[in-house]
Kinemage of the C-alpha trace (Angstrom):
@kinemage 1
@onewidth
@group {chain A} dominant
@subgroup {mainchain}
@vectorlist {calphas} color= white
{ca unk a 1} P -11.855 -17.441 15.597
{ca unk a 2} L -9.085 -19.880 14.671
{ca unk a 3} L -11.447 -22.408 14.056
{ca unk a 4} L -13.664 -19.796 11.924
{ca unk a 5} L -10.358 -18.998 10.011
{ca unk a 6} L -9.791 -22.512 9.574
{ca unk a 7} L -13.033 -23.598 8.204
{ca unk a 8} L -12.910 -20.628 5.872
{ca unk a 9} L -9.071 -21.931 4.970
{ca unk a 10} L -10.809 -25.623 4.315
{ca unk a 11} L -13.654 -24.414 2.713
{ca unk a 12} L -11.848 -21.837 0.163
{ca unk a 13} L -9.606 -25.020 -0.797
{ca unk a 14} L -12.580 -27.131 -1.750
{ca unk a 15} L -14.188 -24.504 -3.603
{ca unk a 16} L -11.178 -23.407 -4.908
{ca unk a 17} L -9.929 -27.206 -6.313
{ca unk a 18} L -13.240 -27.251 -8.133
{ca unk a 19} L -12.834 -23.622 -9.459
{ca unk a 20} L -9.016 -23.894 -10.153
{ca unk a 21} L -9.360 -27.165 -11.602
{ca unk a 22} L -12.781 -26.523 -13.448
{ca unk a 23} L -11.289 -23.498 -15.018
{ca unk a 24} L -7.862 -25.129 -16.152
{ca unk a 25} L -10.045 -27.550 -17.338
{ca unk a 26} L -12.006 -24.582 -19.303
{ca unk a 27} L -8.135 -23.404 -20.052
{ca unk a 28} L -7.990 -26.140 -22.431
{ca unk a 29} L -10.565 -24.084 -24.552
{ca unk a 30} L -8.629 -21.016 -25.073
{ca unk a 31} L -5.679 -21.992 -26.537
{ca unk a 32} L -8.209 -24.065 -28.892
{ca unk a 33} L -9.784 -21.285 -29.694
{ca unk a 34} L -7.387 -18.696 -30.184
{ca unk a 35} L -5.384 -21.075 -32.189
{ca unk a 36} L -8.247 -22.189 -34.601
{ca unk a 37} L -10.163 -18.425 -34.727
{ca unk a 38} L -7.764 -16.289 -35.406
{ca unk a 39} L -7.174 -12.903 -34.249
{ca unk a 40} L -7.244 -10.995 -37.931
{ca unk a 41} L -10.805 -12.610 -38.516
{ca unk a 42} L -12.323 -10.966 -35.458
{ca unk a 43} L -13.991 -14.146 -34.868
{ca unk a 44} L -13.259 -14.907 -31.317
{ca unk a 45} L -15.065 -11.334 -30.960
{ca unk a 46} L -18.297 -12.880 -30.996
{ca unk a 47} L -17.417 -15.211 -28.593
{ca unk a 48} L -16.410 -12.688 -26.028
{ca unk a 49} L -19.222 -10.436 -26.826
{ca unk a 50} L -22.134 -12.821 -26.509
{ca unk a 51} L -20.503 -14.214 -23.354
{ca unk a 52} L -20.612 -10.758 -21.815
{ca unk a 53} L -24.178 -10.119 -22.757
{ca unk a 54} L -24.893 -13.278 -20.804
{ca unk a 55} L -22.888 -12.810 -17.898
{ca unk a 56} L -25.016 -9.483 -17.600
{ca unk a 57} L -28.263 -10.902 -18.236
{ca unk a 58} L -27.412 -13.682 -15.614
{ca unk a 59} L -27.429 -11.015 -13.026
{ca unk a 60} L -30.397 -9.565 -13.928
{ca unk a 61} L -31.944 -13.183 -13.885
{ca unk a 62} L -31.010 -13.857 -10.482
{ca unk a 63} L -31.556 -10.383 -9.186
{ca unk a 64} L -29.523 -10.861 -6.101
{ca unk a 65} L -31.623 -13.960 -4.929
{ca unk a 66} L -28.293 -15.919 -4.068
{ca unk a 67} L -27.473 -13.550 -1.242
{ca unk a 68} L -30.834 -13.219 -0.146
{ca unk a 69} L -31.461 -16.784 -0.133
{ca unk a 70} L -28.526 -17.119 2.295
{ca unk a 71} L -29.629 -14.069 4.850
{ca unk a 72} L -33.489 -15.513 4.702
{ca unk a 73} L -32.460 -19.219 5.001
{ca unk a 74} L -29.988 -18.257 8.067
{ca unk a 75} L -32.322 -15.785 9.689
{ca unk a 76} L -34.272 -17.250 12.853
{ca unk a 77} L -38.181 -17.943 12.599
{ca unk a 78} L -37.707 -18.299 8.891
{ca unk a 79} L -38.593 -21.790 7.297
{ca unk a 80} L -35.696 -22.615 5.492
{ca unk a 81} L -37.068 -24.863 2.994
{ca unk a 82} L -39.794 -22.588 2.029
{ca unk a 83} L -37.497 -19.906 1.583
{ca unk a 84} L -35.434 -21.956 -0.830
{ca unk a 85} L -38.683 -23.152 -2.849
{ca unk a 86} L -40.006 -19.308 -3.001
{ca unk a 87} L -36.407 -18.784 -4.378
{ca unk a 88} L -36.770 -21.002 -6.722
{ca unk a 89} L -40.112 -20.646 -8.079
{ca unk a 90} L -39.412 -16.934 -8.467
{ca unk a 91} L -36.103 -17.001 -10.128
{ca unk a 92} L -37.914 -19.691 -12.442
{ca unk a 93} L -40.634 -17.854 -13.627
{ca unk a 94} L -38.806 -14.844 -14.339
{ca unk a 95} L -36.086 -16.881 -16.528
{ca unk a 96} L -39.185 -18.534 -18.170
{ca unk a 97} L -40.680 -15.124 -19.358
{ca unk a 98} L -36.776 -14.085 -20.419
{ca unk a 99} L -36.658 -17.299 -22.635
{ca unk a 100} L -40.297 -16.659 -24.186
{ca unk a 101} L -39.551 -12.808 -25.256
{ca unk a 102} L -36.217 -13.803 -26.802
{ca unk a 103} L -37.552 -16.659 -29.007
{ca unk a 104} L -40.345 -14.229 -29.947
{ca unk a 105} L -37.790 -11.010 -30.716
{ca unk a 106} L -35.204 -13.052 -32.005
{ca unk a 107} L -34.217 -10.871 -35.284
{ca unk a 108} L -34.003 -7.478 -33.874
{ca unk a 109} L -31.988 -8.394 -30.538
{ca unk a 110} L -29.582 -10.412 -33.107
{ca unk a 111} L -29.608 -7.115 -35.481
{ca unk a 112} L -28.779 -4.891 -32.130
{ca unk a 113} L -26.112 -7.654 -31.364
{ca unk a 114} L -24.484 -6.931 -34.610
{ca unk a 115} L -24.844 -10.628 -35.683
{ca unk a 116} L -27.929 -9.979 -38.123
{ca unk a 117} L -27.043 -13.142 -40.035
{ca unk a 118} L -26.618 -15.297 -36.987
{ca unk a 119} L -30.175 -15.507 -34.806
{ca unk a 120} L -29.128 -18.806 -33.605
{ca unk a 121} L -27.008 -17.100 -31.316
{ca unk a 122} L -29.566 -15.557 -29.321
{ca unk a 123} L -32.008 -18.444 -29.601
{ca unk a 124} L -29.189 -20.728 -27.405
{ca unk a 125} L -27.892 -18.406 -25.497
{ca unk a 126} L -31.083 -16.946 -23.938
{ca unk a 127} L -32.043 -20.687 -22.891
{ca unk a 128} L -28.769 -21.176 -21.506
{ca unk a 129} L -28.899 -18.142 -19.241
{ca unk a 130} L -32.131 -18.822 -18.079
{ca unk a 131} L -30.930 -22.342 -16.950
{ca unk a 132} L -27.638 -20.915 -15.611
{ca unk a 133} L -30.245 -18.609 -13.761
{ca unk a 134} L -32.406 -21.609 -12.059
{ca unk a 135} L -29.440 -23.365 -11.283
{ca unk a 136} L -27.321 -20.510 -9.511
{ca unk a 137} L -30.051 -21.348 -6.863
{ca unk a 138} L -29.615 -24.611 -6.206
{ca unk a 139} L -25.867 -24.086 -6.183
{ca unk a 140} L -26.560 -21.601 -3.452
{ca unk a 141} L -28.671 -24.220 -1.513
{ca unk a 142} L -25.891 -26.565 -1.649
{ca unk a 143} L -23.947 -24.083 -0.420
{ca unk a 144} L -26.031 -23.309 2.667
{ca unk a 145} L -26.132 -26.689 3.133
{ca unk a 146} L -22.329 -27.372 3.214
{ca unk a 147} L -22.785 -29.839 0.253
{ca unk a 148} L -19.559 -29.005 -1.208
{ca unk a 149} L -18.873 -32.800 -2.790
{ca unk a 150} L -22.048 -32.135 -4.801
{ca unk a 151} L -21.367 -28.753 -5.855
{ca unk a 152} L -17.683 -29.473 -6.959
{ca unk a 153} L -19.005 -32.519 -8.906
{ca unk a 154} L -21.841 -30.815 -11.087
{ca unk a 155} L -19.483 -28.565 -11.502
{ca unk a 156} L -16.955 -30.774 -12.955
{ca unk a 157} L -19.443 -32.624 -14.809
{ca unk a 158} L -20.278 -29.615 -16.906
{ca unk a 159} L -16.925 -28.265 -17.567
{ca unk a 160} L -15.691 -32.159 -18.811
{ca unk a 161} L -18.687 -32.463 -20.819
{ca unk a 162} L -18.376 -28.925 -22.154
{ca unk a 163} L -14.267 -29.342 -22.625
{ca unk a 164} L -14.755 -32.992 -24.394
{ca unk a 165} L -17.441 -31.769 -26.775
{ca unk a 166} L -15.199 -28.765 -27.920
{ca unk a 167} L -12.289 -30.629 -28.497
{ca unk a 168} L -14.509 -33.571 -30.625
{ca unk a 169} L -15.891 -30.637 -32.813
{ca unk a 170} L -13.077 -28.582 -33.164
{ca unk a 171} L -10.344 -31.119 -33.688
{ca unk a 172} L -12.125 -34.771 -34.501
{ca unk a 173} L -14.577 -33.638 -36.702
{ca unk a 174} L -13.204 -31.323 -39.324
{ca unk a 175} L -10.705 -34.184 -39.843
{ca unk a 176} L -13.418 -36.847 -40.521
{ca unk a 177} L -16.401 -34.924 -41.963
{ca unk a 178} L -17.106 -34.750 -45.793
{ca unk a 179} L -19.254 -31.898 -46.762
{ca unk a 180} L -23.056 -32.914 -47.439
{ca unk a 181} L -22.053 -36.563 -47.074
{ca unk a 182} L -22.152 -38.942 -43.885
{ca unk a 183} L -23.111 -38.232 -40.234
{ca unk a 184} L -21.346 -34.729 -40.050
{ca unk a 185} L -21.980 -33.714 -43.530
{ca unk a 186} L -23.654 -30.492 -41.775
{ca unk a 187} L -20.183 -29.261 -40.130
{ca unk a 188} L -18.645 -26.371 -41.061
{ca unk a 189} L -15.734 -24.467 -39.589
{ca unk a 190} L -17.673 -20.981 -40.764
{ca unk a 191} L -20.398 -22.094 -38.342
{ca unk a 192} L -17.577 -23.023 -35.290
{ca unk a 193} L -18.985 -20.241 -33.181
{ca unk a 194} L -22.490 -21.240 -33.320
{ca unk a 195} L -21.130 -24.621 -32.634
{ca unk a 196} L -19.363 -23.723 -29.145
{ca unk a 197} L -23.081 -22.149 -28.362
{ca unk a 198} L -24.995 -25.239 -29.075
{ca unk a 199} L -22.243 -26.943 -27.225
{ca unk a 200} L -22.876 -24.991 -24.164
{ca unk a 201} L -26.579 -25.513 -24.448
{ca unk a 202} L -26.581 -29.136 -24.627
{ca unk a 203} L -23.944 -29.273 -21.781
{ca unk a 204} L -26.288 -26.903 -19.313
{ca unk a 205} L -29.186 -28.750 -19.760
{ca unk a 206} L -27.789 -32.057 -19.101
{ca unk a 207} L -26.258 -30.693 -15.487
{ca unk a 208} L -29.867 -29.474 -14.642
{ca unk a 209} L -30.914 -32.912 -14.061
{ca unk a 210} L -28.380 -33.182 -11.273
{ca unk a 211} L -30.417 -31.215 -9.292
{ca unk a 212} L -33.540 -33.554 -9.217
{ca unk a 213} L -33.515 -33.881 -5.182
{ca unk a 214} L -33.469 -30.105 -4.893
{ca unk a 215} L -35.936 -29.461 -7.809
{ca unk a 216} L -38.421 -31.366 -5.188
{ca unk a 217} L -38.172 -28.829 -2.490
{ca unk a 218} L -40.902 -26.749 -5.129
{ca unk a 219} L -43.328 -29.220 -3.304
{ca unk a 220} L -42.554 -26.211 -0.263
{ca unk a 221} L -44.647 -23.789 -2.501
{ca unk a 222} L -44.867 -19.796 -2.759
{ca unk a 223} L -45.107 -17.495 -0.298
{ca unk a 224} L -46.099 -14.202 -1.570
{ca unk a 225} L -45.469 -12.660 1.503
{ca unk a 226} L -42.358 -13.747 1.895
{ca unk a 227} L -40.996 -13.107 -1.786
{ca unk a 228} L -42.495 -9.685 -1.059
{ca unk a 229} L -40.105 -9.286 2.021
{ca unk a 230} L -37.034 -11.102 -0.049
{ca unk a 231} L -37.540 -8.754 -2.767
{ca unk a 232} L -37.431 -5.806 -0.392
{ca unk a 233} L -34.030 -7.080 0.619
{ca unk a 234} L -33.133 -8.025 -2.920
{ca unk a 235} L -33.775 -5.092 -4.797
{ca unk a 236} L -30.334 -3.140 -3.980
{ca unk a 237} L -28.844 -6.107 -4.580
{ca unk a 238} L -29.999 -6.334 -8.479
{ca unk a 239} L -28.872 -2.463 -8.616
{ca unk a 240} L -25.601 -3.325 -7.312
{ca unk a 241} L -25.371 -6.837 -9.340
{ca unk a 242} L -25.987 -4.758 -12.766
{ca unk a 243} L -23.677 -2.657 -11.885
{ca unk a 244} L -20.845 -4.879 -10.438
{ca unk a 245} L -21.351 -6.954 -13.923
{ca unk a 246} L -21.310 -3.953 -15.864
{ca unk a 247} L -18.148 -3.321 -14.309
{ca unk a 248} L -16.615 -6.670 -15.511
{ca unk a 249} L -18.060 -6.562 -19.090
{ca unk a 250} L -19.004 -3.135 -20.294
{ca unk a 251} L -15.760 -2.828 -21.989
{ca unk a 252} L -16.639 -6.025 -23.913
{ca unk a 253} L -20.104 -4.948 -24.515
{ca unk a 254} L -19.408 -1.331 -25.731
{ca unk a 255} L -16.193 -2.195 -27.607
{ca unk a 256} L -17.705 -2.246 -31.215
{ca unk a 257} L -20.018 0.265 -30.128
{ca unk a 258} L -17.456 2.623 -29.345
{ca unk a 259} L -14.747 1.454 -32.053
{ca unk a 260} L -16.972 0.699 -34.853
{ca unk a 261} L -16.086 -1.325 -37.975
{ca unk a 262} L -14.028 -4.658 -38.633
{ca unk a 263} L -11.107 -3.134 -36.570
{ca unk a 264} L -12.771 -3.005 -33.754
{ca unk a 265} L -14.184 -6.596 -33.968
{ca unk a 266} L -10.621 -7.386 -34.454
{ca unk a 267} L -9.088 -5.481 -31.506
{ca unk a 268} L -12.261 -6.929 -29.044
{ca unk a 269} L -11.048 -10.425 -29.948
{ca unk a 270} L -7.565 -9.616 -29.297
{ca unk a 271} L -8.320 -8.016 -25.528
{ca unk a 272} L -11.238 -11.163 -25.003
{ca unk a 273} L -8.349 -13.542 -25.665
{ca unk a 274} L -5.573 -11.838 -23.866
{ca unk a 275} L -7.748 -11.017 -20.725
{ca unk a 276} L -8.596 -15.002 -20.189
{ca unk a 277} L -5.216 -15.049 -18.488
{ca unk a 278} L -6.692 -13.355 -15.356
{ca unk a 279} L -8.896 -15.991 -15.162
{ca unk a 280} L -5.812 -17.473 -12.927
{ca unk a 281} L -6.926 -14.670 -10.305
{ca unk a 282} L -10.643 -14.819 -10.783
{ca unk a 283} L -10.458 -18.332 -9.525
{ca unk a 284} L -9.266 -17.574 -6.443
{ca unk a 285} L -11.652 -14.644 -6.107
{ca unk a 286} L -14.541 -16.720 -6.473
{ca unk a 287} L -13.394 -19.729 -4.703
{ca unk a 288} L -12.996 -17.468 -1.577
{ca unk a 289} L -16.725 -15.595 -2.119
{ca unk a 290} L -17.855 -19.219 -2.309
{ca unk a 291} L -16.568 -20.230 1.070
{ca unk a 292} L -16.930 -16.474 2.597
{ca unk a 293} L -20.252 -15.797 2.593
{ca unk a 294} L -22.127 -18.601 3.681
{ca unk a 295} L -19.968 -18.152 6.934
{ca unk a 296} L -20.619 -14.566 7.240
{ca unk a 297} L -24.281 -14.986 7.038
{ca unk a 298} L -24.033 -17.929 9.468
{ca unk a 299} L -21.646 -15.964 12.065
{ca unk a 300} L -23.489 -15.554 15.658
{ca unk a 301} L -24.544 -12.162 15.841
{ca unk a 302} L -23.185 -11.780 19.597
{ca unk a 303} L -19.623 -13.184 18.824
{ca unk a 304} L -17.898 -9.913 19.641
{ca unk a 305} L -14.555 -11.295 17.719
{ca unk a 306} L -16.774 -11.178 14.070
{ca unk a 307} L -15.146 -7.843 13.315
{ca unk a 308} L -11.884 -8.950 13.808
{ca unk a 309} L -12.600 -11.989 12.014
{ca unk a 310} L -13.642 -9.886 8.575
{ca unk a 311} L -10.882 -8.148 9.293
{ca unk a 312} L -8.024 -11.132 9.303
{ca unk a 313} L -9.971 -12.580 6.382
{ca unk a 314} L -9.227 -9.771 4.331
{ca unk a 315} L -5.620 -9.858 5.036
{ca unk a 316} L -5.920 -13.562 3.624
{ca unk a 317} L -7.894 -12.861 0.661
{ca unk a 318} L -5.103 -9.942 -0.181
{ca unk a 319} L -2.301 -11.876 0.248
{ca unk a 320} L -3.105 -15.170 -1.795
{ca unk a 321} L -4.405 -12.525 -4.431
{ca unk a 322} L -1.290 -10.981 -4.902
{ca unk a 323} L 0.678 -14.134 -4.712
{ca unk a 324} L -1.313 -15.235 -7.714
{ca unk a 325} L -1.198 -11.692 -9.180
{ca unk a 326} L 2.916 -12.143 -8.943
{ca unk a 327} L 2.915 -15.841 -10.048
{ca unk a 328} L 0.985 -14.903 -13.203
{ca unk a 329} L 3.386 -12.092 -13.952
{ca unk a 330} L 6.484 -14.089 -13.113
{ca unk a 331} L 5.267 -17.076 -15.323
{ca unk a 332} L 4.210 -15.142 -18.252
{ca unk a 333} L 6.947 -16.668 -20.820
{ca unk a 334} L 5.163 -20.039 -20.261
{ca unk a 335} L 1.573 -18.961 -19.345
{ca unk a 336} L 1.353 -16.894 -22.764
{ca unk a 337} L 1.319 -20.155 -24.578
{ca unk a 338} L -2.246 -21.232 -23.407
{ca unk a 339} L -3.459 -18.263 -25.846
{ca unk a 340} L -2.727 -18.359 -29.921
{ca unk a 341} L 0.055 -16.293 -30.739
{ca unk a 342} L -2.066 -13.722 -33.024
{ca unk a 343} L -3.083 -12.738 -29.425
{ca unk a 344} L 0.117 -12.011 -27.674
{ca unk a 345} L 0.411 -8.130 -28.455
{ca unk a 346} L -2.436 -7.510 -26.055
{ca unk a 347} L -0.872 -9.490 -23.274
{ca unk a 348} L 0.792 -6.230 -21.783
{ca unk a 349} L -2.798 -4.815 -20.500
{ca unk a 350} L -2.857 -8.360 -18.438
{ca unk a 351} L -1.340 -6.987 -14.960
{ca unk a 352} L -3.686 -3.983 -14.798
{ca unk a 353} L -6.559 -6.266 -15.448
{ca unk a 354} L -5.400 -8.420 -12.567
{ca unk a 355} L -5.165 -5.355 -10.004
{ca unk a 356} L -8.661 -4.541 -11.204
{ca unk a 357} L -9.645 -8.362 -10.394
{ca unk a 358} L -8.057 -7.641 -6.504
{ca unk a 359} L -9.615 -4.457 -6.157
{ca unk a 360} L -13.146 -6.063 -7.390
{ca unk a 361} L -12.193 -8.723 -4.536
{ca unk a 362} L -11.556 -6.321 -1.995
{ca unk a 363} L -14.893 -4.668 -2.566
{ca unk a 364} L -16.675 -7.878 -2.081
{ca unk a 365} L -14.919 -8.327 1.589
{ca unk a 366} L -15.858 -4.466 2.140
{ca unk a 367} L -19.546 -5.017 1.083
{ca unk a 368} L -20.515 -7.378 4.329
{ca unk a 369} L -20.624 -3.894 6.140
{ca unk a 370} L -23.871 -3.195 4.354
{ca unk a 371} L -25.484 -6.498 4.045
{ca unk a 372} L -25.398 -7.566 7.403
{ca unk a 373} L -27.215 -4.479 8.506
{ca unk a 374} L -29.632 -4.733 5.816
{ca unk a 375} L -28.758 -1.539 3.771
{ca unk a 376} L -28.079 -3.036 0.955
{ca unk a 377} L -29.148 0.150 -1.214
{ca unk a 378} L -25.366 0.918 -0.255
{ca unk a 379} L -23.829 -1.362 -2.771
{ca unk a 380} L -26.343 -0.087 -5.515
{ca unk a 381} L -24.918 3.556 -5.089
{ca unk a 382} L -21.344 2.128 -5.024
{ca unk a 383} L -21.568 -0.193 -7.904
{ca unk a 384} L -23.029 2.454 -9.929
{ca unk a 385} L -20.755 5.080 -8.947
{ca unk a 386} L -17.920 2.578 -10.225
{ca unk a 387} L -19.886 1.973 -13.090
{ca unk a 388} L -20.387 5.498 -14.269
{ca unk a 389} L -16.792 6.066 -13.801
{ca unk a 390} L -15.947 2.734 -15.978
{ca unk a 391} L -18.283 4.118 -19.052
{ca unk a 392} L -16.546 7.659 -18.827
{ca unk a 393} L -13.305 6.249 -18.620
{ca unk a 394} L -14.263 3.729 -21.891
{ca unk a 395} L -15.583 6.563 -24.102
{ca unk a 396} L -12.618 8.634 -23.284
{ca unk a 397} L -9.962 5.591 -23.241
{ca unk a 398} L -10.879 3.705 -26.296
{ca unk a 399} L -10.658 6.077 -28.881
{ca unk a 400} L -7.310 6.828 -27.943
{ca unk a 401} L -5.597 3.888 -26.447
{ca unk a 402} L -7.799 1.009 -27.701
{ca unk a 403} L -8.250 -2.106 -25.633
{ca unk a 404} L -5.466 -0.542 -23.247
{ca unk a 405} L -7.828 1.788 -22.124
{ca unk a 406} L -10.235 -0.873 -21.217
{ca unk a 407} L -7.718 -2.137 -18.639
{ca unk a 408} L -7.370 0.822 -16.988
{ca unk a 409} L -11.109 1.688 -17.154
{ca unk a 410} L -11.622 -1.303 -15.104
{ca unk a 411} L -9.002 -0.458 -12.655
{ca unk a 412} L -10.196 2.805 -12.077
{ca unk a 413} L -14.050 1.631 -11.786
{ca unk a 414} L -13.168 -1.069 -9.126
{ca unk a 415} L -10.876 1.136 -7.256
{ca unk a 416} L -13.723 4.081 -6.958
{ca unk a 417} L -16.261 1.072 -5.656
{ca unk a 418} L -13.466 -0.017 -3.325
{ca unk a 419} L -12.497 3.206 -1.773
{ca unk a 420} L -15.720 4.422 -1.692
{ca unk a 421} L -17.237 1.341 0.449
{ca unk a 422} L -14.469 1.369 2.561
{ca unk a 423} L -14.542 5.366 3.777
{ca unk a 424} L -18.681 4.967 4.200
{ca unk a 425} L -18.123 1.750 5.802
{ca unk a 426} L -15.730 3.212 8.684
{ca unk a 427} L -18.718 5.764 9.337
{ca unk a 428} L -22.028 2.875 8.891
{ca unk a 429} L -20.759 -0.199 10.416
{ca unk a 430} L -17.104 0.246 11.443
{ca unk a 431} L -14.709 -2.786 11.011
{ca unk a 432} L -11.030 -1.769 11.530
{ca unk a 433} L -9.250 -3.719 8.637
{ca unk a 434} L -5.332 -3.812 8.844
{ca unk a 435} L -4.733 -1.028 6.513
{ca unk a 436} L -1.354 -0.644 7.239
{ca unk a 437} L -0.745 -4.168 6.392
{ca unk a 438} L -2.695 -4.460 3.322
{ca unk a 439} L -0.573 -1.621 2.072
{ca unk a 440} L 2.508 -2.952 3.002
{ca unk a 441} L 1.070 -6.325 0.873
{ca unk a 442} L 0.722 -4.114 -2.147
{ca unk a 443} L 3.876 -2.030 -1.824
{ca unk a 444} L 5.942 -5.680 -1.560
{ca unk a 445} L 4.000 -6.794 -4.538
{ca unk a 446} L 4.806 -3.974 -6.672
{ca unk a 447} L 8.546 -4.000 -5.864
{ca unk a 448} L 8.926 -7.468 -6.428
{ca unk a 449} L 7.080 -7.212 -9.820
{ca unk a 450} L 9.446 -3.888 -10.800
{ca unk a 451} L 12.447 -6.074 -10.147
{ca unk a 452} L 11.015 -8.771 -11.850
{ca unk a 453} L 10.854 -6.043 -14.958
{ca unk a 454} L 14.284 -5.548 -14.525
{ca unk a 455} L 15.318 -8.904 -15.703
{ca unk a 456} L 12.978 -9.275 -18.474
{ca unk a 457} L 15.378 -9.469 -21.036
{ca unk a 458} L 17.563 -12.096 -19.162
{ca unk a 459} L 18.060 -15.884 -20.203
{ca unk a 460} L 14.672 -17.371 -19.667
{ca unk a 461} L 15.741 -19.986 -17.128
{ca unk a 462} L 17.598 -17.899 -15.192
{ca unk a 463} L 15.014 -15.305 -15.095
{ca unk a 464} L 12.590 -17.854 -13.786
{ca unk a 465} L 14.782 -19.322 -11.439
{ca unk a 466} L 14.838 -15.415 -10.188
{ca unk a 467} L 11.542 -14.688 -10.185
{ca unk a 468} L 10.764 -18.350 -8.543
{ca unk a 469} L 12.799 -17.142 -5.404
{ca unk a 470} L 10.952 -14.097 -5.231
{ca unk a 471} L 7.635 -15.774 -4.989
{ca unk a 472} L 9.025 -18.117 -2.404
{ca unk a 473} L 10.233 -15.190 -0.377
{ca unk a 474} L 6.698 -14.256 -0.596
{ca unk a 475} L 5.474 -17.185 0.571
{ca unk a 476} L 7.399 -18.061 3.458
{ca unk a 477} L 6.036 -15.454 5.965
{ca unk a 478} L 2.763 -17.398 5.584
{ca unk a 479} L 4.500 -21.280 5.609
{ca unk a 480} L 6.435 -20.020 8.899
{ca unk a 481} L 3.286 -19.015 10.615
{ca unk a 482} L 1.039 -22.300 9.349
{ca unk a 483} L 3.772 -24.698 10.320
{ca unk a 484} L 3.657 -22.482 13.884
{ca unk a 485} L 0.072 -22.605 14.675
{ca unk a 486} L -0.099 -26.383 13.350
{ca unk a 487} L 2.768 -27.070 16.109
{ca unk a 488} L 0.731 -25.511 18.947
{ca unk a 489} L -2.483 -27.081 17.952
């Protein structure tokens, strides 16, 4: 048990380093975009909306094959290499068909998105999302093989190149180009959003070359019978994934349809810029998922302590997720400078968005009860129920409260998913999570948040000092237990 938790902590640290440092480097693009693209222009809405659609389509193209690969690749009697090559060919084929269709129907798709004068958005990002889907299978293989170093290296390659090229086109080129003349005569700040997408395409395409050793596994071929069995397992995961990603991006996709006109574009840009700060918490959630998922599926089914391990891992996640939550809130006076001043009016929604992220992380932890007994359709039911709640709340709240309604709709949607999974899981495949401890963590975190709000108007340095002391109080019990365990070891 202790060994597994230590392994989980180590892998979370490795994946977390790539996720946190990588996201931080990507963070350089947030102040870049939000200072160059003013909120009042609504230009950032295009970036927000197109990337929301990209995330949604990526889930469809992967169709749950990441989890399915982990599941079948660790099953006794399955040829691990054959499972990987079958997954890769399946996802690659669907992705290729998707790209062809998008290229053929670019004009109508662009009109539906609301950007009929920018068909390049569709042409470029359709290729990006197809490549991302193909790479997702290979990144999962790296996790299965515990090849964290290559995983991190490829993630860093993409991020560093993407950040570097964005800085080049947004900061350097505008100073040296002459319209219609020279090497950069074609450049125009009016087309900045298009350049952002072209840079993404270039970085994604070149990163694919790093997977040449993994692509060679295609030689193991495609097994139709195996693929059919994998589809039977994965189709509920596809439904789960669609509902899950809708919970994350439906607000951004639907906002300008519910709140129409130029003002809707401006508000979506404000919301999209501000919630980037909540990425600080999603880093931890993603890092935990990368480390935890392969560990769970590779666990020995005869291990009588495995359910205790799942419960302890939940404590671990909630504790550090709330630590990140408090850290962002306590240092908001500093963190807010990562986005342009014109986006600051949307900052009050960030705590609600982060709580929704924590609910999502808890829901992910709870999801293993049905994945491990091959009843993944339960996840589809939970996620679609949560999605229905989300969309209903969006329709009710956006007309009245604007983007603040988006934050609360997400909170309600993930809250419903989390509660349904917990209570039904207790009957289907019971895991005795430490509910009182988890509720206690939330109660203390909310109390600290309230105390922090009481000193909001104090001198900034005194305020930051007191908030740092609160954060130290939060982390001290864990530090003491960790040091004690090290001494025993």
